[in-house]
N, C-alpha and C positions, 0 to 999 in steps of 0.2 A: 504490500500499499503504501502512497506515496501523498503528500500533503502540495497543491499547489503553494508555487513560490511566491507567483505574482502572475493570476490567471488572465489581465488584463496588458498585462506587457507595457505599462505606462509609468507614472511618475510615483512611487508608493513611500511611505514612510516604511525605513525599518530599523531604525533603531531610536531612543531619546536618550541624550545623556544629560546626570548634572552637573554642575563644575562651581565653585567660587567665583566670586565676583571680583575679586583683586584686579589691577589692572592688568599685570602681567597674564593673566590667563585671557582677560578680556583682547589681550592687543594678539596671542596666539591665536584664539579660534577667530579673529576677524583675518589674519592671512588664512588659515584652512576656509573657511568659508566666504573667498573672495569668489565670483559669481564663475560656476565651471557650468561646461556642456550635460556633463550628464551626472553631478549634484550637487545639493544644497547644505546647508545646514545652517537652521534658522532658530530664531526663537522659537520654542514651543507656545501655541496657545495653551496646550494641558497643565501650564506651568502653575504650581499650589503659590500663594502667596509668599513672600520670603525665600523662596527657593529658584534659581538661573539653570533652568533646564530647554533642551535644545534639542530638536528633529535634523533627522539625516535620513534625509531626503534621495531616493537613488530615479536614475530614469531610465528603465528596463527594456526600453527601445533598441539600447545595444545589446540586449542578449539577455539573460538567465547568467550563464557563467560570467560574465564578464562582468553583471551587476551586481553579484553575492562576493566577487572577488576583490571589485572597489570599495564596499561596505565593510571586506574581514582589513582592506589596508585603511581604511578609513579608522576604523575603532582601534588597530592595530597602532595608530599614529598618534591619536587621541593617550592612549595606555601608558606608551614609550613617553611623551611628551609629559605626564605626569607622573610617570617615574624618575625621568629629568630634571622635573621639580620647575619645566616651560609655565604649567599650569599646578594652579594648588589643588585643593580638594577635585577628586574624579569619580565619578559612579556612573553605571549604569542602569538606567533608568527599567528600561525593555530593550527586549530587539537580542539578548546572547542567544535565548532559546533558538529563538526564528532562525537567525543564525547558521548555528548548528545542525537544524536539521538540515536548511537549504545545503549546506556543504555535506552533511554523510548523504544526499538525495545525489549532490551534482559528482560524487565520488572524488571531492576535491582535499585536500590535507586542509587539516583542523590548524595545524600549527600556524598564528596569526602572524608571527616572523617573518614568516615565509611569504606572506601576500606584500610586501614593501619593499622585496627584491625582484621577485617572481613579475611579469608585464599582467595586467587584469584586461 
């Protein structure tokens, strides 16, 4: 049995993450959130009061495999920025489970670090 990764093949919110609102975090996110043809990082309308949530939105018209790989690379990059101190507090709100299922269904490696070095 498989679960549809993106049945419509269009733009989809694939993850929501939370960060602190320090100047260094917002600078790092501004760089990552530069308008791109196949993804967006935007403030989440679902963010509760006092929290800073962002949506990761990916364009699936590029193909499922490439969209999943891109999502994997974006999350890996955020986690790396957190570990290196470029962004303050960081936590995935939603999306990790979806990504793990998508990776398994597409028979892709689960190691997020590979996503930074392999083309998506």
